[in-house]
MIDOSE-1310 file (N, C-alpha, C; in nm, 2 decimals, decimal comma, always signed):
residues 237
xxxx	-4,47/+5,31/+3,98/-4,42/+5,29/+3,84/-4,27/+5,29/+3,84; -4,21/+5,39/+3,92/-4,07/+5,40/+3,92/-4,00/+5,28/+3,99; -4,07/+5,23/+4,09/-4,02/+5,11/+4,16/-4,02/+4,99/+4,06; -4,12/+4,97/+3,98/-4,13/+4,86/+3,89/-4,02/+4,88/+3,78
xxxx	-3,99/+5,00/+3,74/-3,89/+5,03/+3,64/-3,75/+4,99/+3,69; -3,73/+5,03/+3,82/-3,60/+5,00/+3,89/-3,58/+4,85/+3,90; -3,69/+4,78/+3,93/-3,68/+4,64/+3,95/-3,64/+4,57/+3,81; -3,71/+4,62/+3,71/-3,69/+4,57/+3,57/-3,54/+4,59/+3,53
xxxx	-3,49/+4,71/+3,56/-3,35/+4,74/+3,52/-3,25/+4,65/+3,59; -3,28/+4,64/+3,73/-3,19/+4,55/+3,81/-3,19/+4,41/+3,76; -3,31/+4,36/+3,73/-3,32/+4,22/+3,68/-3,25/+4,20/+3,55; -3,26/+4,30/+3,46/-3,19/+4,30/+3,33/-3,04/+4,29/+3,35
xxxx	-2,99/+4,38/+3,44/-2,85/+4,38/+3,46/-2,80/+4,25/+3,52; -2,88/+4,19/+3,61/-2,84/+4,06/+3,66/-2,84/+3,95/+3,56; -2,94/+3,95/+3,47/-2,94/+3,85/+3,36/-2,82/+3,86/+3,27; -2,79/+3,98/+3,23/-2,67/+4,01/+3,14/-2,55/+3,96/+3,21
xxxx	-2,53/+3,99/+3,34/-2,42/+3,95/+3,42/-2,40/+3,80/+3,42; -2,51/+3,73/+3,45/-2,51/+3,58/+3,45/-2,48/+3,52/+3,32; -2,54/+3,58/+3,21/-2,51/+3,53/+3,08/-2,37/+3,54/+3,04; -2,31/+3,66/+3,07/-2,17/+3,68/+3,04/-2,08/+3,59/+3,12
xxxx	-2,11/+3,56/+3,24/-2,03/+3,47/+3,32/-2,04/+3,33/+3,26; -2,15/+3,28/+3,23/-2,17/+3,15/+3,17/-2,09/+3,14/+3,04; -2,10/+3,24/+2,96/-2,02/+3,24/+2,83/-1,87/+3,23/+2,85; -1,82/+3,31/+2,94/-1,68/+3,31/+2,97/-1,63/+3,18/+3,03
xxxx	-1,72/+3,12/+3,12/-1,68/+2,99/+3,17/-1,68/+2,88/+3,07; -1,78/+2,89/+2,98/-1,79/+2,79/+2,87/-1,67/+2,80/+2,78; -1,63/+2,92/+2,75/-1,52/+2,95/+2,66/-1,39/+2,89/+2,73; -1,38/+2,92/+2,86/-1,26/+2,87/+2,93/-1,25/+2,72/+2,93
xxxx	-1,37/+2,66/+2,95/-1,38/+2,51/+2,96/-1,35/+2,46/+2,82; -1,40/+2,52/+2,71/-1,37/+2,47/+2,58/-1,22/+2,48/+2,55; -1,15/+2,59/+2,59/-1,01/+2,61/+2,55/-0,92/+2,53/+2,65; -0,97/+2,48/+2,76/-0,89/+2,41/+2,85/-0,87/+2,26/+2,82
xxxx	-0,96/+2,21/+2,73/-0,95/+2,07/+2,70/-0,82/+2,04/+2,63; -0,75/+1,94/+2,67/-0,62/+1,90/+2,61/-0,64/+1,81/+2,50; -0,55/+1,82/+2,40/-0,54/+1,72/+2,30/-0,48/+1,59/+2,36; -0,53/+1,48/+2,32/-0,49/+1,35/+2,37/-0,40/+1,27/+2,27
xxxx	-0,28/+1,24/+2,31/-0,20/+1,16/+2,21/-0,27/+1,03/+2,18; -0,27/+0,99/+2,05/-0,33/+0,87/+2,00/-0,24/+0,75/+2,04; -0,29/+0,64/+2,09/-0,20/+0,53/+2,13/-0,13/+0,47/+2,01; -0,19/+0,48/+1,89/-0,13/+0,43/+1,77/-0,19/+0,30/+1,72
xxxx	-0,17/+0,27/+1,60/-0,23/+0,16/+1,53/-0,19/+0,02/+1,59; -0,08/+0,02/+1,66/-0,03/-0,11/+1,72/-0,11/-0,14/+1,85; -0,17/-0,04/+1,91/-0,25/-0,06/+2,03/-0,38/-0,13/+1,99; -0,40/-0,25/+2,04/-0,51/-0,33/+1,99/-0,65/-0,27/+2,03
xxxx	-0,66/-0,23/+2,16/-0,78/-0,17/+2,20/-0,82/-0,05/+2,13; -0,72/+0,04/+2,10/-0,75/+0,17/+2,03/-0,78/+0,13/+1,88; -0,71/+0,04/+1,82/-0,74/+0,00/+1,69/-0,88/-0,05/+1,67; -0,93/-0,14/+1,76/-1,06/-0,19/+1,75/-1,17/-0,08/+1,77
xxxx	-1,14/+0,01/+1,86/-1,24/+0,12/+1,88/-1,25/+0,21/+1,76; -1,13/+0,24/+1,70/-1,13/+0,33/+1,58/-1,18/+0,26/+1,45; -1,13/+0,14/+1,43/-1,15/+0,08/+1,30/-1,23/-0,05/+1,30; -1,26/-0,11/+1,41/-1,34/-0,23/+1,42/-1,26/-0,35/+1,36
xxxx	-1,33/-0,46/+1,37/-1,28/-0,59/+1,31/-1,35/-0,62/+1,18; -1,28/-0,66/+1,08/-1,35/-0,70/+0,96/-1,42/-0,83/+0,97; -1,55/-0,84/+0,93/-1,62/-0,97/+0,93/-1,55/-1,07/+0,84; -1,56/-1,19/+0,87/-1,50/-1,30/+0,78/-1,55/-1,29/+0,64
xxxx	-1,67/-1,25/+0,62/-1,73/-1,25/+0,49/-1,69/-1,13/+0,40; -1,63/-1,03/+0,46/-1,60/-0,91/+0,39/-1,47/-0,92/+0,31; -1,48/-0,88/+0,18/-1,36/-0,88/+0,10/-1,32/-0,74/+0,07; -1,19/-0,71/+0,11/-1,14/-0,58/+0,10/-1,12/-0,54/-0,05
xxxx	-1,12/-0,41/-0,08/-1,10/-0,37/-0,22/-0,96/-0,41/-0,27; -0,95/-0,46/-0,39/-0,82/-0,51/-0,44/-0,73/-0,39/-0,47; -0,60/-0,41/-0,46/-0,50/-0,31/-0,49/-0,51/-0,27/-0,64; -0,51/-0,15/-0,66/-0,53/-0,10/-0,80/-0,41/+0,00/-0,83
xxxx	-0,31/-0,06/-0,90/-0,19/+0,02/-0,93/-0,22/+0,14/-1,02; -0,32/+0,12/-1,11/-0,35/+0,23/-1,20/-0,41/+0,34/-1,12; -0,49/+0,31/-1,02/-0,56/+0,41/-0,94/-0,46/+0,49/-0,86; -0,35/+0,43/-0,82/-0,25/+0,49/-0,74/-0,19/+0,61/-0,82
xxxx	-0,18/+0,60/-0,95/-0,13/+0,71/-1,03/-0,21/+0,84/-1,01; -0,34/+0,83/-0,98/-0,42/+0,94/-0,96/-0,37/+1,03/-0,84; -0,30/+0,97/-0,75/-0,26/+1,04/-0,63/-0,15/+1,14/-0,67; -0,09/+1,12/-0,79/+0,02/+1,21/-0,83/-0,02/+1,31/-0,93
xxxx	-0,14/+1,30/-0,98/-0,18/+1,39/-1,09/-0,31/+1,47/-1,06; -0,37/+1,44/-0,95/-0,50/+1,52/-0,92/-0,47/+1,66/-0,89; -0,57/+1,74/-0,92/-0,56/+1,89/-0,89/-0,63/+1,92/-0,76; -0,56/+1,99/-0,67/-0,61/+2,02/-0,54/-0,68/+2,16/-0,54
xxxx	-0,81/+2,16/-0,52/-0,88/+2,28/-0,51/-0,87/+2,33/-0,37; -0,78/+2,42/-0,34/-0,75/+2,47/-0,20/-0,87/+2,54/-0,15; -0,94/+2,62/-0,23/-1,05/+2,70/-0,18/-1,16/+2,61/-0,14; -1,19/+2,50/-0,21/-1,30/+2,41/-0,17/-1,27/+2,34/-0,04
xxxx	-1,14/+2,30/-0,03/-1,10/+2,22/+0,09/-1,11/+2,31/+0,21; -1,06/+2,44/+0,20/-1,06/+2,53/+0,31/-1,21/+2,57/+0,35; -1,29/+2,59/+0,25/-1,43/+2,63/+0,27/-1,50/+2,52/+0,34; -1,48/+2,40/+0,30/-1,54/+2,28/+0,37/-1,50/+2,28/+0,51
xxxx	-1,37/+2,30/+0,54/-1,33/+2,29/+0,68/-1,39/+2,41/+0,76; -1,41/+2,53/+0,70/-1,47/+2,64/+0,77/-1,62/+2,60/+0,80; -1,69/+2,54/+0,71/-1,83/+2,51/+0,73/-1,85/+2,41/+0,83; -1,77/+2,31/+0,84/-1,79/+2,19/+0,93/-1,70/+2,18/+1,05
xxxx	-1,63/+2,29/+1,08/-1,55/+2,29/+1,20/-1,63/+2,27/+1,33; -1,75/+2,32/+1,33/-1,84/+2,30/+1,44/-1,77/+2,33/+1,58; -1,72/+2,45/+1,60/-1,65/+2,48/+1,73/-1,74/+2,47/+1,85; -1,87/+2,49/+1,83/-1,96/+2,49/+1,95/-2,03/+2,35/+1,97
xxxx	-2,00/+2,26/+1,88/-2,07/+2,13/+1,89/-1,97/+2,02/+1,85; -1,88/+1,98/+1,95/-1,76/+1,90/+1,92/-1,79/+1,75/+1,89; -1,92/+1,71/+1,90/-1,95/+1,57/+1,86/-2,05/+1,56/+1,75; -2,06/+1,67/+1,67/-2,16/+1,68/+1,56/-2,09/+1,62/+1,44
xxxx	-2,15/+1,53/+1,37/-2,09/+1,47/+1,25/-2,12/+1,56/+1,12; -2,03/+1,57/+1,03/-2,05/+1,64/+0,90/-2,15/+1,55/+0,82; -2,24/+1,61/+0,74/-2,33/+1,54/+0,66/-2,27/+1,43/+0,57; -2,32/+1,31/+0,58/-2,27/+1,20/+0,50/-2,15/+1,13/+0,56
xxxx	-2,11/+1,17/+0,68/-1,99/+1,10/+0,74/-2,03/+1,07/+0,89; -1,96/+0,98/+0,95/-1,98/+0,95/+1,09/-1,88/+1,03/+1,17; -1,90/+1,04/+1,30/-1,81/+1,11/+1,39/-1,73/+1,00/+1,47; -1,60/+1,01/+1,49/-1,52/+0,91/+1,56/-1,51/+0,93/+1,71
xxxx	-1,57/+1,04/+1,76/-1,57/+1,06/+1,90/-1,49/+1,19/+1,94; -1,52/+1,24/+2,06/-1,47/+1,37/+2,10/-1,32/+1,39/+2,08; -1,24/+1,29/+2,11/-1,09/+1,31/+2,10/-1,03/+1,23/+1,98; -1,12/+1,19/+1,89/-1,07/+1,10/+1,78/-1,11/+1,14/+1,64
xxxx	-1,16/+1,26/+1,62/-1,22/+1,29/+1,49/-1,13/+1,38/+1,41; -1,02/+1,42/+1,45/-0,94/+1,52/+1,38/-0,90/+1,48/+1,24; -0,86/+1,36/+1,22/-0,81/+1,31/+1,09/-0,93/+1,28/+1,00; -1,03/+1,23/+1,05/-1,16/+1,21/+0,98/-1,20/+1,34/+0,92
xxxx	-1,20/+1,44/+1,00/-1,25/+1,58/+0,95/-1,15/+1,63/+0,84; -1,02/+1,62/+0,86/-0,93/+1,67/+0,76/-0,94/+1,58/+0,63; -0,96/+1,45/+0,64/-0,98/+1,37/+0,52/-1,10/+1,42/+0,44; -1,21/+1,45/+0,51/-1,32/+1,50/+0,44/-1,29/+1,63/+0,36
xxxx	-1,21/+1,72/+0,42/-1,17/+1,84/+0,36/-1,08/+1,81/+0,24; -0,99/+1,71/+0,25/-0,91/+1,67/+0,13/-1,00/+1,62/+0,02; -1,10/+1,54/+0,05/-1,19/+1,49/-0,05/-1,27/+1,60/-0,11; -1,31/+1,70/-0,03/-1,38/+1,82/-0,09/-1,29/+1,89/-0,18
xxxx	-1,16/+1,89/-0,16/-1,07/+1,96/-0,25/-1,03/+1,88/-0,37; -1,08/+1,76/-0,38/-1,06/+1,68/-0,50/-0,97/+1,56/-0,49; -0,93/+1,52/-0,37/-0,84/+1,41/-0,36/-0,92/+1,28/-0,39; -0,86/+1,19/-0,48/-0,93/+1,07/-0,51/-0,91/+0,96/-0,41
xxxx	-1,01/+0,87/-0,41/-0,99/+0,75/-0,32/-0,88/+0,66/-0,39; -0,81/+0,59/-0,30/-0,71/+0,49/-0,35/-0,75/+0,35/-0,29; -0,79/+0,26/-0,37/-0,84/+0,13/-0,32/-0,72/+0,04/-0,27; -0,75/-0,06/-0,19/-0,65/-0,15/-0,14/-0,68/-0,19/+0,00
xxxx	-0,59/-0,26/+0,06/-0,61/-0,30/+0,20/-0,63/-0,18/+0,29; -0,72/-0,19/+0,38/-0,75/-0,07/+0,47/-0,64/-0,05/+0,56; -0,55/-0,15/+0,59/-0,44/-0,13/+0,69/-0,32/-0,07/+0,62; -0,32/-0,07/+0,49/-0,20/-0,01/+0,42/-0,21/+0,14/+0,41
xxxx	-0,10/+0,21/+0,44/-0,10/+0,35/+0,43/-0,10/+0,40/+0,28; -0,08/+0,31/+0,19/-0,09/+0,33/+0,05/-0,24/+0,37/+0,01; -0,33/+0,30/+0,08/-0,48/+0,32/+0,05/-0,53/+0,44/+0,12; -0,64/+0,49/+0,07/-0,71/+0,61/+0,13/-0,85/+0,61/+0,08
xxxx	-0,95/+0,58/+0,17/-1,09/+0,58/+0,13/-1,18/+0,58/+0,25; -1,30/+0,63/+0,23/-1,41/+0,63/+0,34/-1,51/+0,52/+0,30; -1,55/+0,44/+0,40/-1,66/+0,34/+0,38/-1,78/+0,36/+0,47; -1,88/+0,29/+0,44/-2,01/+0,30/+0,52/-1,98/+0,27/+0,67
xxxx	-1,89/+0,18/+0,69/-1,86/+0,14/+0,83/-1,71/+0,17/+0,86; -1,68/+0,17/+0,99/-1,54/+0,19/+1,03/-1,45/+0,08/+0,98; -1,50/-0,04/+0,97/-1,42/-0,15/+0,92/-1,42/-0,16/+0,77; -1,48/-0,07/+0,70/-1,47/-0,06/+0,55/-1,40/+0,07/+0,51
xxxx	-1,33/+0,13/+0,61/-1,26/+0,26/+0,59/-1,11/+0,24/+0,61; -1,03/+0,30/+0,53/-0,89/+0,28/+0,54/-0,83/+0,35/+0,67; -0,73/+0,29/+0,73/-0,67/+0,35/+0,84/-0,62/+0,49/+0,82; -0,57/+0,52/+0,69/-0,52/+0,65/+0,66/-0,63/+0,75/+0,65
xxxx	-0,75/+0,72/+0,65/-0,86/+0,81/+0,65/-0,88/+0,88/+0,79; -0,87/+0,80/+0,89/-0,90/+0,85/+1,03/-0,79/+0,84/+1,13; -0,67/+0,78/+1,09/-0,56/+0,78/+1,18/-0,46/+0,88/+1,15; -0,42/+0,97/+1,24/-0,33/+1,08/+1,21/-0,20/+1,03/+1,15
xxxx	-0,13/+0,94/+1,21/+0,00/+0,90/+1,16/-0,01/+0,83/+1,03; -0,12/+0,76/+1,01/-0,14/+0,69/+0,89/-0,16/+0,78/+0,77; -0,24/+0,89/+0,79/-0,26/+0,99/+0,69/-0,13/+1,06/+0,66; -0,05/+1,10/+0,76/+0,07/+1,16/+0,75/+0,17/+1,08/+0,65
xxxx	+0,17/+0,95/+0,68/+0,26/+0,87/+0,60/+0,20/+0,84/+0,46; +0,07/+0,84/+0,45/+0,01/+0,82/+0,32/+0,05/+0,94/+0,23; +0,03/+1,06/+0,28/+0,06/+1,18/+0,20/+0,21/+1,19/+0,17; +0,29/+1,16/+0,27/+0,44/+1,17/+0,25/+0,49/+1,07/+0,15
xxxx	+0,44/+0,94/+0,16/+0,50/+0,83/+0,08/+0,43/+0,81/-0,05; +0,30/+0,85/-0,07/+0,23/+0,80/-0,18/+0,16/+0,91/-0,26; +0,18/+1,04/-0,23/+0,11/+1,14/-0,31/+0,21/+1,25/-0,36; +0,33/+1,24/-0,33/+0,42/+1,35/-0,38/+0,42/+1,47/-0,30
xxxx	+0,34/+1,47/-0,18/+0,34/+1,59/-0,09/+0,47/+1,60/-0,02; +0,50/+1,72/+0,03/+0,63/+1,75/+0,09/+0,61/+1,78/+0,24; +0,70/+1,72/+0,32/+0,70/+1,75/+0,46/+0,80/+1,86/+0,49; +0,76/+1,95/+0,58/+0,84/+2,07/+0,61/+0,82/+2,11/+0,76
xxxx	+0,92/+2,17/+0,81/+0,91/+2,23/+0,95/+0,91/+2,38/+0,93; +0,92/+2,43/+0,81/+0,91/+2,57/+0,78/+0,76/+2,61/+0,76; +0,69/+2,65/+0,86/+0,55/+2,67/+0,85/+0,52/+2,79/+0,76; +0,62/+2,88/+0,74/+0,60/+3,00/+0,65/+0,59/+2,96/+0,51
xxxx	+0,62/+2,84/+0,47/+0,62/+2,80/+0,33/+0,48/+2,73/+0,30; +0,40/+2,72/+0,39/+0,27/+2,65/+0,37/+0,17/+2,74/+0,31; +0,07/+2,68/+0,24/-0,04/+2,76/+0,17/-0,17/+2,72/+0,24; -0,28/+2,80/+0,20/-0,41/+2,76/+0,24/-0,44/+2,62/+0,20
xxxx	-0,51/+2,55/+0,30/-0,55/+2,41/+0,28/-0,44/+2,31/+0,29; -0,32/+2,35/+0,31/-0,21/+2,26/+0,35/-0,24/+2,21/+0,49; -0,17/+2,11/+0,54/-0,20/+2,04/+0,67/-0,08/+2,06/+0,76; -0,12/+2,06/+0,89/-0,02/+2,06/+1,00/-0,05/+1,94/+1,09
xxxx	+0,05/+1,86/+1,12/+0,04/+1,75/+1,21/+0,12/+1,77/+1,34; +0,08/+1,72/+1,45/+0,15/+1,73/+1,57/+0,19/+1,60/+1,63; +0,32/+1,58/+1,66/+0,36/+1,47/+1,74/+0,36/+1,52/+1,89; +0,26/+1,50/+1,96/+0,24/+1,56/+2,09/+0,34/+1,52/+2,19
xxxx	+0,37/+1,39/+2,20/+0,46/+1,34/+2,30/+0,60/+1,30/+2,25; +0,63/+1,34/+2,12/+0,76/+1,32/+2,07/+0,80/+1,17/+2,07; +0,71/+1,09/+2,02/+0,75/+0,95/+2,02/+0,76/+0,90/+1,87; +0,77/+0,99/+1,78/+0,79/+0,95/+1,64/+0,66/+0,93/+1,56
xxxx	+0,54/+0,94/+1,62/+0,42/+0,92/+1,56/+0,33/+1,05/+1,58; +0,27/+1,09/+1,47/+0,18/+1,21/+1,48/+0,05/+1,17/+1,55; -0,01/+1,26/+1,62/-0,13/+1,24/+1,70/-0,25/+1,33/+1,66; -0,22/+1,44/+1,60/-0,32/+1,54/+1,57/-0,31/+1,60/+1,44
xxxx	-0,42/+1,62/+1,37/-0,42/+1,67/+1,23/-0,50/+1,80/+1,22; -0,45/+1,90/+1,15/-0,52/+2,02/+1,13/-0,50/+2,07/+0,99; -0,60/+2,15/+0,95/-0,60/+2,21/+0,81/-0,59/+2,36/+0,82; -0,51/+2,42/+0,73/-0,50/+2,57/+0,72/-0,62/+2,63/+0,65
xxxx	-0,70/+2,71/+0,73/-0,81/+2,77/+0,68/-0,78/+2,91/+0,61; -0,68/+2,98/+0,66/-0,65/+3,11/+0,61/-0,51/+3,15/+0,66; -0,44/+3,23/+0,57/-0,31/+3,29/+0,61/-0,33/+3,44/+0,63; -0,29/+3,49/+0,74/-0,29/+3,63/+0,76/-0,15/+3,69/+0,75
xxxx	-0,13/+3,82/+0,77/+0,00/+3,88/+0,76/+0,10/+3,82/+0,86; +0,04/+3,78/+0,98/+0,13/+3,75/+1,09/+0,10/+3,61/+1,15; +0,01/+3,53/+1,09/-0,02/+3,41/+1,15/-0,09/+3,31/+1,05; -0,10/+3,18/+1,10/-0,17/+3,08/+1,02/-0,29/+3,04/+1,10
xxxx	-0,41/+3,04/+1,04/-0,53/+3,01/+1,11/-0,58/+2,87/+1,07; -0,61/+2,79/+1,18/-0,63/+2,65/+1,16/-0,77/+2,61/+1,19; -0,83/+2,51/+1,12/-0,95/+2,44/+1,16/-0,92/+2,30/+1,20; -0,98/+2,25/+1,30/-0,96/+2,11/+1,34/-1,07/+2,06/+1,43
xxxx	-1,08/+1,93/+1,44/-1,17/+1,86/+1,54/-1,09/+1,80/+1,65; -1,16/+1,77/+1,76/-1,10/+1,69/+1,87/-0,99/+1,77/+1,94; -1,01/+1,87/+2,01/-1,13/+1,94/+2,02/-1,16/+2,03/+1,90; -1,28/+2,07/+1,88/-1,31/+2,15/+1,76/-1,26/+2,29/+1,77
xxxx	-1,21/+2,34/+1,66/-1,16/+2,48/+1,66/-1,18/+2,54/+1,52; -1,22/+2,67/+1,52/-1,25/+2,74/+1,40/-1,15/+2,86/+1,39; -1,06/+2,86/+1,29/-0,96/+2,96/+1,27/-0,88/+2,99/+1,40; -0,83/+2,88/+1,46/-0,75/+2,90/+1,57/-0,60/+2,92/+1,52
xxxx	-0,53/+3,02/+1,59/-0,40/+3,05/+1,54/-0,30/+2,94/+1,57; -0,20/+2,92/+1,48/-0,09/+2,83/+1,50/-0,01/+2,87/+1,62; +0,00/+3,00/+1,64/+0,08/+3,05/+1,76/+0,01/+3,00/+1,89; -0,12/+3,00/+1,89/-0,20/+2,96/+2,01/-0,17/+2,81/+2,04
xxxx	-0,18/+2,73/+1,93/-0,15/+2,58/+1,95/-0,01/+2,56/+1,99; +0,08/+2,63/+1,93/+0,22/+2,61/+1,97/+0,25/+2,65/+2,12; +0,19/+2,75/+2,16/+0,20/+2,80/+2,30/+0,15/+2,69/+2,40; +0,05/+2,62/+2,36/-0,01/+2,51/+2,44/+0,08/+2,39/+2,44
xxxx	+0,15/+2,37/+2,33/+0,24/+2,25/+2,32/+0,38/+2,28/+2,28; +0,45/+2,35/+2,37/+0,58/+2,40/+2,33/+0,69/+2,30/+2,31; +0,67/+2,18/+2,37/+0,76/+2,07/+2,35/+0,73/+1,97/+2,25; +0,62/+1,99/+2,18/+0,57/+1,89/+2,08/+0,63/+1,93/+1,94
xxxx	+0,64/+1,83/+1,85/+0,69/+1,86/+1,72/+0,58/+1,88/+1,62; +0,60/+1,98/+1,54/+0,50/+2,02/+1,44/+0,55/+2,00/+1,30; +0,47/+1,93/+1,21/+0,51/+1,90/+1,07/+0,41/+1,96/+0,98; +0,46/+2,04/+0,88/+0,37/+2,09/+0,78/+0,37/+1,99/+0,66
xxxx	+0,26/+1,98/+0,60/+0,25/+1,89/+0,47/+0,20/+1,98/+0,36; +0,29/+2,00/+0,27/+0,25/+2,08/+0,15/+0,19/+1,99/+0,05; +0,06/+2,00/+0,03/-0,02/+1,91/-0,06/+0,02/+1,95/-0,20; +0,05/+1,85/-0,28/+0,09/+1,87/-0,42/-0,02/+1,93/-0,49
x	+0,01/+2,02/-0,59/-0,10/+2,07/-0,67/-0,12/+1,99/-0,80
């Protein structure tokens, strides 16, 4: 009986040890994945992969100047936007799509995810040419979706130029559900988009996709990319 008990205890210890090792290795692997700079909208291969080609028969939404006004008067529900990003950050499943939306791929979904959070917070669609940063909308297909929905630099310029939002490098001035963009390789184009989930006494906690992260500290991200440029976007209320 004592021999069997000893064997059981030893086996249990071994299983716990193996499980712990696997967990640590998985965590290290998850955190070691690097952000990949986006080639940008001028890169033909990347553009086709992200947004596809519009069929000849498809007619894009017409420009609506009256609708553009909504971009300056909408009320941003920061709690709803942040809660959405908390719920669908999916840190353990980097290629899982949020309900009702497609996933753009392991290293390409950050802006799609943040746009979903903005929509959850009340941001209205703006019709028009999908290639114009003035427009912002999600469609059933990638070729019926605006570039500003899923392209980091396109969303950055859409918010900066067409919504009255403010760009800042003072991260201490940001609020919950504001955004932070990274120009990873300092080429003048942003590559990665993140949303603020929570502000603590000493840090900013971020949610993002590609790779997926839940309440990752801004200090952690900055430590990984010390030479990159960070831009905060204060979403207008």
